[in-house]
N, C-alpha and C positions, 0 to 999 in steps of 0.2 A: 466508573461505569455507569452512563445516565442513562440505555438502555440497548436491549438485543431482541432481536427475533430468527424466527426463521420460515423461511417461504419459500415460494417457485422464486426464478432467478436467468439470468438471461449470461451468454457467455459472450463476450465480445473480442476476439483478438486481432491486434494491428502487425499487418508486417515491416519489420525494422529489420536494417543492413545487418546492425549486427546481434541481433537476439532472433532466430528466429523463430520462435514457439509459436506463431500465428500458422506455419506449415504442418503443427502437428493435428492428425486427425482426433476430433472429440465426437464421440457418438451419439453420447448423452450427457446432460448436467440434471443432476439425482435434485439439487435443495441449492439455495443459496442459505449464507447467515450474513447478516449486519450489526456491526455494531458501532455506538456511539461510545464514544469517551472520550473523558478530559486526561491526558498525557503532560505530567509537571517531568522534567528533565531536571535534578541537581547543576547549582551552581557550578559553572566550570572555572577554571583560572588562567592566564592571561602568563600567556610565558615568553609571547615579545612583541610592546605598543609598535606598530610601522607609525604611529600618527606622533609619537612624543620626541620628534625632531631630534 
């Protein structure tokens, strides 16, 4: 975790054909929480290498 803070926020919902979240009524935005973090995923394994002819 590099940083975290709370404060005033603004909500922007973009209309999309597959997800109708922007049509939901929002009465009031109370506050916002902002996080800055470095996330590292563990190493995976190759199941099939398509480039190895």
